DRENKEDREN-523907 format. One record per atom (N, C-alpha, C): residue number from 1; residue in three letters; atom name; x, y, z. Coordinates in steps of 0.05 Angstrom, whole numbers. Each point is the difference from the previous one (the first is absolute). Layout:
! residues N
> num_residu_atome_east_north_up
> NUM_ALA_CA_X_Y_Z;
...
***
This chain:
! residues 229
> num_residu_atome_east_north_up
> 1_UNK_N_171_-143_-501;
> 1_UNK_CA_0_3_29;
> 1_UNK_C_15_25_8;
> 2_UNK_N_-13_17_17;
> 2_UNK_CA_13_26_7;
> 2_UNK_C_21_-4_21;
> 3_UNK_N_17_20_4;
> 3_UNK_CA_20_-1_21;
> 3_UNK_C_-15_-2_27;
> 4_UNK_N_11_-15_18;
> 4_UNK_CA_-13_-3_26;
> 4_UNK_C_21_5_22;
> 5_UNK_N_-9_12_21;
> 5_UNK_CA_16_3_24;
> 5_UNK_C_-5_-24_18;
> 6_UNK_N_20_-17_4;
> 6_UNK_CA_-4_-24_16;
> 6_UNK_C_5_7_29;
> 7_UNK_N_-17_-9_17;
> 7_UNK_CA_3_5_28;
> 7_UNK_C_6_-26_15;
> 8_UNK_N_15_2_22;
> 8_UNK_CA_7_-23_16;
> 8_UNK_C_-21_-6_20;
> 9_UNK_N_-4_-26_5;
> 9_UNK_CA_-19_-9_21;
> 9_UNK_C_11_7_27;
> 10_UNK_N_-15_15_17;
> 10_UNK_CA_10_7_26;
> 10_UNK_C_7_-24_17;
> 11_UNK_N_21_2_15;
> 11_UNK_CA_9_-21_17;
> 11_UNK_C_-23_-8_20;
> 12_UNK_N_-5_-25_2;
> 12_UNK_CA_-21_-10_19;
> 12_UNK_C_-27_-2_-12;
> 13_UNK_N_-4_10_-25;
> 13_UNK_CA_-27_-1_-12;
> 13_UNK_C_-10_-28_-3;
> 14_UNK_N_17_-18_-8;
> 14_UNK_CA_-9_-28_-5;
> 14_UNK_C_-10_-13_26;
> 15_UNK_N_8_10_23;
> 15_UNK_CA_-7_-12_25;
> 15_UNK_C_-26_12_12;
> 16_UNK_N_-12_19_-13;
> 16_UNK_CA_-23_13_10;
> 16_UNK_C_-25_-18_-3;
> 17_UNK_N_-17_0_20;
> 17_UNK_CA_-24_-15_0;
> 17_UNK_C_-23_18_-10;
> 18_UNK_N_-16_-10_-18;
> 18_UNK_CA_-24_14_-10;
> 18_UNK_C_-24_-18_2;
> 19_UNK_N_-20_7_16;
> 19_UNK_CA_-25_-15_1;
> 19_UNK_C_-13_2_-27;
> 20_UNK_N_-18_-19_-7;
> 20_UNK_CA_-14_1_-25;
> 20_UNK_C_-14_27_-5;
> 21_UNK_N_4_11_-24;
> 21_UNK_CA_-12_25_-7;
> 21_UNK_C_16_24_6;
> 22_UNK_N_23_-3_13;
> 22_UNK_CA_18_22_7;
> 22_UNK_C_20_4_-23;
> 23_UNK_N_3_26_-7;
> 23_UNK_CA_18_7_-22;
> 23_UNK_C_29_-7_7;
> 24_UNK_N_12_-16_-16;
> 24_UNK_CA_28_-8_4;
> 24_UNK_C_19_20_-13;
> 25_UNK_N_23_5_11;
> 25_UNK_CA_19_19_-12;
> 25_UNK_C_6_-7_-30;
> 26_UNK_N_-2_21_-16;
> 26_UNK_CA_5_-3_-29;
> 26_UNK_C_18_23_-9;
> 27_UNK_N_1_4_-27;
> 27_UNK_CA_18_20_-11;
> 27_UNK_C_-4_28_13;
> 28_UNK_N_-25_8_5;
> 28_UNK_CA_-4_26_11;
> 28_UNK_C_11_2_29;
> 29_UNK_N_-3_-22_15;
> 29_UNK_CA_11_-2_27;
> 29_UNK_C_31_4_-1;
> 30_UNK_N_12_-15_-18;
> 30_UNK_CA_29_0_-2;
> 30_UNK_C_11_28_-8;
> 31_UNK_N_-15_13_-19;
> 31_UNK_CA_8_26_-8;
> 31_UNK_C_-2_20_23;
> 32_UNK_N_-21_-2_16;
> 32_UNK_CA_-3_17_23;
> 32_UNK_C_21_-6_21;
> 33_UNK_N_7_-25_3;
> 33_UNK_CA_21_-7_19;
> 33_UNK_C_27_13_-8;
> 34_UNK_N_6_1_-26;
> 34_UNK_CA_24_13_-9;
> 34_UNK_C_0_30_8;
> 35_UNK_N_-23_12_-5;
> 35_UNK_CA_-3_29_7;
> 35_UNK_C_3_4_30;
> 36_UNK_N_-12_-17_16;
> 36_UNK_CA_3_1_29;
> 36_UNK_C_29_-2_8;
> 37_UNK_N_15_-17_-13;
> 37_UNK_CA_28_-4_7;
> 37_UNK_C_17_24_-4;
> 38_UNK_N_-9_19_-16;
> 38_UNK_CA_15_25_-5;
> 38_UNK_C_-7_22_19;
> 39_UNK_N_-20_-4_17;
> 39_UNK_CA_-8_21_19;
> 39_UNK_C_15_-3_26;
> 40_UNK_N_7_23_12;
> 40_UNK_CA_13_0_26;
> 40_UNK_C_-21_-8_21;
> 41_UNK_N_6_-19_16;
> 41_UNK_CA_-20_-11_19;
> 41_UNK_C_14_-10_25;
> 42_UNK_N_-11_6_23;
> 42_UNK_CA_12_-9_24;
> 42_UNK_C_-20_-1_23;
> 43_UNK_N_10_-4_25;
> 43_UNK_CA_-17_-4_23;
> 43_UNK_C_-18_24_6;
> 44_UNK_N_7_24_-9;
> 44_UNK_CA_-16_23_7;
> 44_UNK_C_-23_4_-20;
> 45_UNK_N_-1_-16_-21;
> 45_UNK_CA_-19_4_-21;
> 45_UNK_C_-25_-16_4;
> 46_UNK_N_-23_12_-7;
> 46_UNK_CA_-26_-13_1;
> 46_UNK_C_-9_-6_-29;
> 47_UNK_N_-8_-25_-5;
> 47_UNK_CA_-7_-9_-26;
> 47_UNK_C_-28_-11_0;
> 48_UNK_N_-15_7_-21;
> 48_UNK_CA_-27_-12_-5;
> 48_UNK_C_0_-15_-26;
> 49_UNK_N_-9_-25_0;
> 49_UNK_CA_-5_-14_-25;
> 49_UNK_C_-30_-2_-5;
> 50_UNK_N_-8_9_-23;
> 50_UNK_CA_-29_-2_-8;
> 50_UNK_C_-3_-25_-17;
> 51_UNK_N_-16_-19_9;
> 51_UNK_CA_-4_-24_-15;
> 51_UNK_C_23_-20_5;
> 52_UNK_N_1_-11_24;
> 52_UNK_CA_23_-15_9;
> 52_UNK_C_3_-27_-15;
> 53_UNK_N_-22_-13_-7;
> 53_UNK_CA_2_-26_-12;
> 53_UNK_C_14_-20_18;
> 54_UNK_N_23_-9_-8;
> 54_UNK_CA_16_-19_18;
> 54_UNK_C_18_15_19;
> 55_UNK_N_2_27_-3;
> 55_UNK_CA_17_16_17;
> 55_UNK_C_29_1_-10;
> 56_UNK_N_5_-6_-25;
> 56_UNK_CA_27_-1_-11;
> 56_UNK_C_15_26_3;
> 57_UNK_N_-14_22_-6;
> 57_UNK_CA_13_26_2;
> 57_UNK_C_2_10_28;
> 58_UNK_N_-21_-4_16;
> 58_UNK_CA_0_8_28;
> 58_UNK_C_23_-13_15;
> 59_UNK_N_4_-26_-6;
> 59_UNK_CA_21_-15_13;
> 59_UNK_C_28_11_-7;
> 60_UNK_N_3_8_-25;
> 60_UNK_CA_26_11_-8;
> 60_UNK_C_6_26_14;
> 61_UNK_N_-21_17_3;
> 61_UNK_CA_3_25_15;
> 61_UNK_C_6_-6_29;
> 62_UNK_N_-14_-19_12;
> 62_UNK_CA_5_-7_28;
> 62_UNK_C_28_-11_4;
> 63_UNK_N_10_-14_-19;
> 63_UNK_CA_27_-12_2;
> 63_UNK_C_21_22_2;
> 64_UNK_N_-7_24_-9;
> 64_UNK_CA_19_23_1;
> 64_UNK_C_-4_17_25;
> 65_UNK_N_-18_-10_18;
> 65_UNK_CA_-3_13_25;
> 65_UNK_C_-24_19_2;
> 66_UNK_N_-14_5_-22;
> 66_UNK_CA_-22_19_0;
> 66_UNK_C_-23_-10_17;
> 67_UNK_N_-17_19_9;
> 67_UNK_CA_-25_-6_13;
> 67_UNK_C_-21_-2_-21;
> 68_UNK_N_-11_-24_-5;
> 68_UNK_CA_-16_-6_-23;
> 68_UNK_C_-29_-6_7;
> 69_UNK_N_-18_13_-14;
> 69_UNK_CA_-29_-7_1;
> 69_UNK_C_-8_-10_-27;
> 70_UNK_N_-13_-23_-1;
> 70_UNK_CA_-10_-11_-25;
> 70_UNK_C_-30_-3_1;
> 71_UNK_N_-14_8_-22;
> 71_UNK_CA_-29_-2_-1;
> 71_UNK_C_-9_-16_-24;
> 72_UNK_N_-23_-13_3;
> 72_UNK_CA_-12_-14_-23;
> 72_UNK_C_-29_-4_5;
> 73_UNK_N_-17_1_-21;
> 73_UNK_CA_-28_-4_3;
> 73_UNK_C_-8_-29_2;
> 74_UNK_N_19_-18_-5;
> 74_UNK_CA_-4_-29_0;
> 74_UNK_C_10_-11_27;
> 75_UNK_N_-18_-14_14;
> 75_UNK_CA_8_-13_24;
> 75_UNK_C_21_-22_-5;
> 76_UNK_N_-2_-13_-23;
> 76_UNK_CA_19_-21_-7;
> 76_UNK_C_28_12_-4;
> 77_UNK_N_1_24_-12;
> 77_UNK_CA_25_13_-3;
> 77_UNK_C_12_9_27;
> 78_UNK_N_-17_10_17;
> 78_UNK_CA_9_8_27;
> 78_UNK_C_11_-24_15;
> 79_UNK_N_-14_-22_-1;
> 79_UNK_CA_10_-25_13;
> 79_UNK_C_27_-9_-12;
> 80_UNK_N_1_1_-27;
> 80_UNK_CA_25_-8_-14;
> 80_UNK_C_23_17_9;
> 81_UNK_N_-4_26_1;
> 81_UNK_CA_21_19_8;
> 81_UNK_C_9_-5_29;
> 82_UNK_N_-20_-4_18;
> 82_UNK_CA_7_-5_28;
> 82_UNK_C_16_-26_3;
> 83_UNK_N_-8_-21_-15;
> 83_UNK_CA_14_-25_1;
> 83_UNK_C_29_3_-10;
> 84_UNK_N_3_14_-22;
> 84_UNK_CA_27_4_-12;
> 84_UNK_C_17_17_19;
> 85_UNK_N_-12_19_14;
> 85_UNK_CA_15_16_19;
> 85_UNK_C_10_-17_23;
> 86_UNK_N_-17_-18_10;
> 86_UNK_CA_8_-18_21;
> 86_UNK_C_22_-19_-9;
> 87_UNK_N_-2_-10_-25;
> 87_UNK_CA_20_-18_-10;
> 87_UNK_C_27_13_-3;
> 88_UNK_N_0_26_-7;
> 88_UNK_CA_25_15_-4;
> 88_UNK_C_8_15_25;
> 89_UNK_N_-16_-2_21;
> 89_UNK_CA_6_13_26;
> 89_UNK_C_3_30_-4;
> 90_UNK_N_-19_11_-15;
> 90_UNK_CA_-1_29_-5;
> 90_UNK_C_-24_12_15;
> 91_UNK_N_3_24_9;
> 91_UNK_CA_-22_14_14;
> 91_UNK_C_-15_17_-20;
> 92_UNK_N_-25_-6_-4;
> 92_UNK_CA_-17_16_-18;
> 92_UNK_C_-27_6_14;
> 93_UNK_N_-11_23_-6;
> 93_UNK_CA_-28_5_7;
> 93_UNK_C_-16_-5_-24;
> 94_UNK_N_-17_-21_0;
> 94_UNK_CA_-15_-8_-23;
> 94_UNK_C_-30_4_6;
> 95_UNK_N_-13_17_-17;
> 95_UNK_CA_-27_8_5;
> 95_UNK_C_-18_-7_-23;
> 96_UNK_N_-24_-9_7;
> 96_UNK_CA_-20_-7_-21;
> 96_UNK_C_-18_24_-5;
> 97_UNK_N_-4_6_-26;
> 97_UNK_CA_-19_21_-7;
> 97_UNK_C_12_20_-20;
> 98_UNK_N_-16_20_-6;
> 98_UNK_CA_8_20_-19;
> 98_UNK_C_24_17_11;
> 99_UNK_N_20_4_-17;
> 99_UNK_CA_24_14_10;
> 99_UNK_C_-6_28_11;
> 100_UNK_N_-18_14_-13;
> 100_UNK_CA_-6_28_9;
> 100_UNK_C_-11_0_28;
> 101_UNK_N_-18_-19_6;
> 101_UNK_CA_-12_-2_27;
> 101_UNK_C_20_-9_20;
> 102_UNK_N_15_-21_-6;
> 102_UNK_CA_18_-11_19;
> 102_UNK_C_24_17_6;
> 103_UNK_N_8_17_-19;
> 103_UNK_CA_23_18_5;
> 103_UNK_C_-9_29_7;
> 104_UNK_N_-25_4_4;
> 104_UNK_CA_-11_27_5;
> 104_UNK_C_14_13_24;
> 105_UNK_N_10_24_-4;
> 105_UNK_CA_12_15_21;
> 105_UNK_C_30_-6_4;
> 106_UNK_N_11_-18_-15;
> 106_UNK_CA_28_-7_3;
> 106_UNK_C_16_10_-25;
> 107_UNK_N_25_5_4;
> 107_UNK_CA_18_9_-21;
> 107_UNK_C_23_-20_-3;
> 108_UNK_N_9_-3_-25;
> 108_UNK_CA_21_-19_-5;
> 108_UNK_C_23_12_-17;
> 109_UNK_N_24_-10_4;
> 109_UNK_CA_23_9_-15;
> 109_UNK_C_1_-13_-28;
> 110_UNK_N_-12_-23_-2;
> 110_UNK_CA_-1_-15_-25;
> 110_UNK_C_-26_-15_-3;
> 111_UNK_N_-13_3_-22;
> 111_UNK_CA_-24_-15_-6;
> 111_UNK_C_5_-17_-25;
> 112_UNK_N_-5_-26_2;
> 112_UNK_CA_3_-19_-22;
> 112_UNK_C_-27_-8_-10;
> 113_UNK_N_-4_0_-26;
> 113_UNK_CA_-27_-7_-10;
> 113_UNK_C_3_-16_-26;
> 114_UNK_N_-11_-24_0;
> 114_UNK_CA_-3_-17_-24;
> 114_UNK_C_-30_-6_-2;
> 115_UNK_N_-16_20_-8;
> 115_UNK_CA_-29_-3_2;
> 115_UNK_C_-11_-16_-24;
> 116_UNK_N_-25_-8_2;
> 116_UNK_CA_-14_-10_-24;
> 116_UNK_C_1_21_-22;
> 117_UNK_N_7_-9_-25;
> 117_UNK_CA_1_20_-21;
> 117_UNK_C_-8_-11_-28;
> 118_UNK_N_-10_-24_-1;
> 118_UNK_CA_-8_-11_-26;
> 118_UNK_C_-28_10_-8;
> 119_UNK_N_-2_12_-23;
> 119_UNK_CA_-27_8_-10;
> 119_UNK_C_-18_-25_-2;
> 120_UNK_N_-25_4_9;
> 120_UNK_CA_-19_-23_1;
> 120_UNK_C_-27_9_-11;
> 121_UNK_N_-16_-19_-11;
> 121_UNK_CA_-26_7_-11;
> 121_UNK_C_-19_12_20;
> 122_UNK_N_2_-8_26;
> 122_UNK_CA_-18_12_20;
> 122_UNK_C_8_28_6;
> 123_UNK_N_-19_18_6;
> 123_UNK_CA_6_28_6;
> 123_UNK_C_14_4_27;
> 124_UNK_N_-3_-20_18;
> 124_UNK_CA_12_3_27;
> 124_UNK_C_17_-24_6;
> 125_UNK_N_20_3_17;
> 125_UNK_CA_15_-24_9;
> 125_UNK_C_-17_-20_14;
> 126_UNK_N_6_-26_-2;
> 126_UNK_CA_-17_-20_14;
> 126_UNK_C_3_3_30;
> 127_UNK_N_-21_-8_14;
> 127_UNK_CA_-1_2_29;
> 127_UNK_C_11_-25_14;
> 128_UNK_N_4_-21_-15;
> 128_UNK_CA_11_-24_12;
> 128_UNK_C_13_-17_-21;
> 129_UNK_N_15_-21_8;
> 129_UNK_CA_13_-18_-19;
> 129_UNK_C_28_9_-7;
> 130_UNK_N_15_-18_-13;
> 130_UNK_CA_28_5_-6;
> 130_UNK_C_3_25_-19;
> 131_UNK_N_-20_5_-17;
> 131_UNK_CA_2_22_-19;
> 131_UNK_C_3_27_13;
> 132_UNK_N_-7_2_26;
> 132_UNK_CA_5_26_14;
> 132_UNK_C_29_9_-1;
> 133_UNK_N_18_-20_-4;
> 133_UNK_CA_29_7_-1;
> 133_UNK_C_9_13_-26;
> 134_UNK_N_-18_-2_-21;
> 134_UNK_CA_9_12_-25;
> 134_UNK_C_-21_17_-15;
> 135_UNK_N_-25_-7_2;
> 135_UNK_CA_-21_15_-14;
> 135_UNK_C_-5_28_13;
> 136_UNK_N_-1_21_-17;
> 136_UNK_CA_-1_27_11;
> 136_UNK_C_-18_18_-17;
> 137_UNK_N_-23_-10_-9;
> 137_UNK_CA_-19_16_-15;
> 137_UNK_C_7_2_-29;
> 138_UNK_N_-17_14_-15;
> 138_UNK_CA_3_-1_-29;
> 138_UNK_C_25_13_-11;
> 139_UNK_N_12_18_15;
> 139_UNK_CA_25_12_-10;
> 139_UNK_C_24_-8_17;
> 140_UNK_N_-4_-17_20;
> 140_UNK_CA_21_-10_17;
> 140_UNK_C_10_20_21;
> 141_UNK_N_-14_22_3;
> 141_UNK_CA_10_22_17;
> 141_UNK_C_-15_4_26;
> 142_UNK_N_-19_-18_6;
> 142_UNK_CA_-17_5_23;
> 142_UNK_C_16_2_26;
> 143_UNK_N_20_-17_4;
> 143_UNK_CA_16_1_25;
> 143_UNK_C_23_19_-4;
> 144_UNK_N_12_1_-23;
> 144_UNK_CA_22_18_-5;
> 144_UNK_C_-8_29_6;
> 145_UNK_N_-23_8_-9;
> 145_UNK_CA_-9_28_4;
> 145_UNK_C_-4_5_30;
> 146_UNK_N_-10_-19_15;
> 146_UNK_CA_-4_3_28;
> 146_UNK_C_27_3_15;
> 147_UNK_N_19_-15_-9;
> 147_UNK_CA_27_2_12;
> 147_UNK_C_12_28_-6;
> 148_UNK_N_-3_9_-25;
> 148_UNK_CA_11_26_-7;
> 148_UNK_C_-14_22_17;
> 149_UNK_N_-26_-2_4;
> 149_UNK_CA_-15_20_15;
> 149_UNK_C_8_0_30;
> 150_UNK_N_5_-24_11;
> 150_UNK_CA_5_-3_28;
> 150_UNK_C_30_4_7;
> 151_UNK_N_17_-3_-19;
> 151_UNK_CA_29_0_6;
> 151_UNK_C_10_24_16;
> 152_UNK_N_-8_25_-6;
> 152_UNK_CA_10_22_16;
> 152_UNK_C_-7_-3_30;
> 153_UNK_N_-23_-11_6;
> 153_UNK_CA_-7_-3_28;
> 153_UNK_C_13_-24_14;
> 154_UNK_N_12_-18_-16;
> 154_UNK_CA_14_-23_11;
> 154_UNK_C_29_5_5;
> 155_UNK_N_12_19_-15;
> 155_UNK_CA_29_4_0;
> 155_UNK_C_8_22_20;
> 156_UNK_N_22_-6_14;
> 156_UNK_CA_13_20_16;
> 156_UNK_C_14_20_-19;
> 157_UNK_N_9_22_11;
> 157_UNK_CA_15_19_-16;
> 157_UNK_C_25_-14_-11;
> 158_UNK_N_4_2_-27;
> 158_UNK_CA_22_-14_-13;
> 158_UNK_C_-6_-29_-5;
> 159_UNK_N_-23_-10_8;
> 159_UNK_CA_-8_-28_-4;
> 159_UNK_C_-3_-8_-29;
> 160_UNK_N_3_-25_-5;
> 160_UNK_CA_1_-10_-28;
> 160_UNK_C_-21_-22_-4;
> 161_UNK_N_-14_2_-22;
> 161_UNK_CA_-18_-20_-10;
> 161_UNK_C_13_-15_-23;
> 162_UNK_N_1_-27_1;
> 162_UNK_CA_9_-16_-22;
> 162_UNK_C_-24_-16_-9;
> 163_UNK_N_-9_5_-25;
> 163_UNK_CA_-24_-12_-11;
> 163_UNK_C_7_-14_-26;
> 164_UNK_N_-10_-25_-3;
> 164_UNK_CA_4_-15_-25;
> 164_UNK_C_-26_-5_-13;
> 165_UNK_N_-1_4_-26;
> 165_UNK_CA_-24_-8_-15;
> 165_UNK_C_6_-4_-30;
> 166_UNK_N_-19_-8_-15;
> 166_UNK_CA_3_-5_-28;
> 166_UNK_C_-3_26_-16;
> 167_UNK_N_16_1_-22;
> 167_UNK_CA_-3_23_-18;
> 167_UNK_C_-28_1_-12;
> 168_UNK_N_-15_-21_0;
> 168_UNK_CA_-27_0_-11;
> 168_UNK_C_-18_19_16;
> 169_UNK_N_7_6_25;
> 169_UNK_CA_-17_16_16;
> 169_UNK_C_4_30_-4;
> 170_UNK_N_21_7_-15;
> 170_UNK_CA_6_28_-5;
> 170_UNK_C_20_11_19;
> 171_UNK_N_26_-3_-6;
> 171_UNK_CA_21_10_17;
> 171_UNK_C_-2_31_3;
> 172_UNK_N_-6_13_-22;
> 172_UNK_CA_-2_29_1;
> 172_UNK_C_-22_9_18;
> 173_UNK_N_-22_-14_1;
> 173_UNK_CA_-22_7_17;
> 173_UNK_C_8_-2_30;
> 174_UNK_N_16_-20_6;
> 174_UNK_CA_9_-3_28;
> 174_UNK_C_19_23_8;
> 175_UNK_N_18_7_-18;
> 175_UNK_CA_19_22_5;
> 175_UNK_C_-15_26_4;
> 176_UNK_N_-20_5_-17;
> 176_UNK_CA_-16_25_3;
> 176_UNK_C_-16_0_26;
> 177_UNK_N_-11_-23_7;
> 177_UNK_CA_-16_-1_24;
> 177_UNK_C_17_6_25;
> 178_UNK_N_24_-12_0;
> 178_UNK_CA_18_4_23;
> 178_UNK_C_10_29_1;
> 179_UNK_N_5_11_-24;
> 179_UNK_CA_9_28_-1;
> 179_UNK_C_-22_19_11;
> 180_UNK_N_-25_-5_-7;
> 180_UNK_CA_-22_16_10;
> 180_UNK_C_-3_-3_30;
> 181_UNK_N_8_-23_11;
> 181_UNK_CA_-1_-4_28;
> 181_UNK_C_24_13_15;
> 182_UNK_N_18_12_-16;
> 182_UNK_CA_23_14_13;
> 182_UNK_C_25_-17_3;
> 183_UNK_N_1_-23_-13;
> 183_UNK_CA_24_-17_2;
> 183_UNK_C_18_3_-24;
> 184_UNK_N_25_-4_4;
> 184_UNK_CA_20_0_-22;
> 184_UNK_C_3_-28_-10;
> 185_UNK_N_-11_-6_-23;
> 185_UNK_CA_-2_-28_-10;
> 185_UNK_C_15_-4_-26;
> 186_UNK_N_11_-24_-3;
> 186_UNK_CA_14_-7_-25;
> 186_UNK_C_1_-31_-3;
> 187_UNK_N_2_-9_-24;
> 187_UNK_CA_4_-29_-5;
> 187_UNK_C_30_-5_4;
> 188_UNK_N_6_-20_17;
> 188_UNK_CA_28_-6_6;
> 188_UNK_C_8_-28_-10;
> 189_UNK_N_-19_-16_-8;
> 189_UNK_CA_6_-27_-11;
> 189_UNK_C_-21_-8_-19;
> 190_UNK_N_8_-15_-20;
> 190_UNK_CA_-19_-12_-19;
> 190_UNK_C_9_-29_-6;
> 191_UNK_N_-19_-17_-5;
> 191_UNK_CA_6_-28_-8;
> 191_UNK_C_-21_-8_-20;
> 192_UNK_N_7_-16_-19;
> 192_UNK_CA_-18_-11_-19;
> 192_UNK_C_-2_-30_4;
> 193_UNK_N_-24_-10_5;
> 193_UNK_CA_-4_-28_7;
> 193_UNK_C_-22_-12_-17;
> 194_UNK_N_0_-26_-6;
> 194_UNK_CA_-21_-12_-15;
> 194_UNK_C_-26_0_14;
> 195_UNK_N_-22_1_-15;
> 195_UNK_CA_-27_0_13;
> 195_UNK_C_-3_-26_16;
> 196_UNK_N_-13_3_22;
> 196_UNK_CA_-8_-23_16;
> 196_UNK_C_-27_-10_-8;
> 197_UNK_N_-10_-21_14;
> 197_UNK_CA_-25_-13_-7;
> 197_UNK_C_-24_19_2;
> 198_UNK_N_0_19_18;
> 198_UNK_CA_-23_18_3;
> 198_UNK_C_-3_18_-24;
> 199_UNK_N_21_12_-9;
> 199_UNK_CA_-1_17_-23;
> 199_UNK_C_-6_-16_-25;
> 200_UNK_N_12_-23_-3;
> 200_UNK_CA_-6_-17_-23;
> 200_UNK_C_-29_-8_-2;
> 201_UNK_N_-12_-4_23;
> 201_UNK_CA_-28_-9_1;
> 201_UNK_C_-20_22_-9;
> 202_UNK_N_9_25_2;
> 202_UNK_CA_-19_22_-8;
> 202_UNK_C_12_17_-22;
> 203_UNK_N_16_-12_-17;
> 203_UNK_CA_12_14_-23;
> 203_UNK_C_-21_14_-17;
> 204_UNK_N_-21_-15_-8;
> 204_UNK_CA_-20_12_-18;
> 204_UNK_C_-14_24_13;
> 205_UNK_N_-6_-2_26;
> 205_UNK_CA_-13_22_14;
> 205_UNK_C_19_24_1;
> 206_UNK_N_25_-4_7;
> 206_UNK_CA_19_22_1;
> 206_UNK_C_2_14_-27;
> 207_UNK_N_1_-15_-22;
> 207_UNK_CA_2_12_-26;
> 207_UNK_C_-26_15_-7;
> 208_UNK_N_-23_-11_8;
> 208_UNK_CA_-25_14_-6;
> 208_UNK_C_-2_26_15;
> 209_UNK_N_13_2_23;
> 209_UNK_CA_0_25_15;
> 209_UNK_C_21_20_-9;
> 210_UNK_N_18_-9_-18;
> 210_UNK_CA_21_17_-9;
> 210_UNK_C_20_7_21;
> 211_UNK_N_5_-18_19;
> 211_UNK_CA_19_5_22;
> 211_UNK_C_28_-2_-11;
> 212_UNK_N_17_20_6;
> 212_UNK_CA_27_1_-11;
> 212_UNK_C_15_-26_7;
> 213_UNK_N_14_-10_-20;
> 213_UNK_CA_16_-25_4;
> 213_UNK_C_-16_-25_-4;
> 214_UNK_N_-26_2_-6;
> 214_UNK_CA_-16_-24_-2;
> 214_UNK_C_5_-16_-26;
> 215_UNK_N_14_12_-19;
> 215_UNK_CA_5_-14_-25;
> 215_UNK_C_27_-15_2;
> 216_UNK_N_13_2_23;
> 216_UNK_CA_26_-12_3;
> 216_UNK_C_-2_-25_18;
> 217_UNK_N_21_-15_3;
> 217_UNK_CA_0_-23_18;
> 217_UNK_C_20_5_23;
> 218_UNK_N_9_26_2;
> 218_UNK_CA_19_8_20;
> 218_UNK_C_-12_23_16;
> 219_UNK_N_6_0_26;
> 219_UNK_CA_-11_21_17;
> 219_UNK_C_23_15_13;
> 220_UNK_N_-2_27_-1;
> 220_UNK_CA_19_16_14;
> 220_UNK_C_-8_5_29;
> 221_UNK_N_19_-5_18;
> 221_UNK_CA_-4_6_28;
> 221_UNK_C_16_25_7;
> 222_UNK_N_-10_17_17;
> 222_UNK_CA_15_24_8;
> 222_UNK_C_0_3_30;
> 223_UNK_N_22_10_10;
> 223_UNK_CA_2_9_27;
> 223_UNK_C_-1_30_1;
> 224_UNK_N_-19_11_15;
> 224_UNK_CA_-2_29_3;
> 224_UNK_C_9_6_29;
> 225_UNK_N_19_19_2;
> 225_UNK_CA_9_9_26;
> 225_UNK_C_-9_28_4;
> 226_UNK_N_-15_5_21;
> 226_UNK_CA_-11_26_6;
> 226_UNK_C_8_8_28;
> 227_UNK_N_8_25_3;
> 227_UNK_CA_10_10_26;
> 227_UNK_C_-16_24_9;
> 228_UNK_N_-6_0_25;
> 228_UNK_CA_-13_24_12;
> 228_UNK_C_22_18_10;
> 229_UNK_N_1_24_-13;
> 229_UNK_CA_21_19_6;
> 229_UNK_C_-7_18_24;
***
């Protein structure tokens, strides 16, 4: 068993409501929550969460006084986030649809992204169903690359992107993509966690594709912090 960075469950996570098919907070959520906790954030800051799910991260940002917009392509996720915001008496702007379209023309001081990143046999991410929360094309980069491409247009001057994904997707590729986009990017956190049921179910396919890490039973998660200078 490799060394692992253990992350704490964010306060209030257990009380979040998730409609059927909505991605519940897991290790990647908790790792991103830790990174969020180290960022300076206050009432003057505008925050965008890409892929809200239950709204766990958006709510933490709102609790610190930030003006928060959360987006998700799943109506069930949008409803879950809105319900959780009401239960916690937090003000969120929760929008249904693609993040690039819903945030078009706006700039943010902080963008949080826990996108789908699991490599999948299909060439494209699914258009419906729970798997939209994790399947991201044959190399797992379909949504990651879109975020990297769009990040400069989403960030205010000095704005920060916090992105979490699996090492299987190619950490170096993400850093290079962000650098080409003009952002100063680096890995700021890593955690090693056991494979979940989705990866276990496609072990043979992952190995046949030669995807890095597919011969192991442990997955590396990384937080990439990128800043628009």
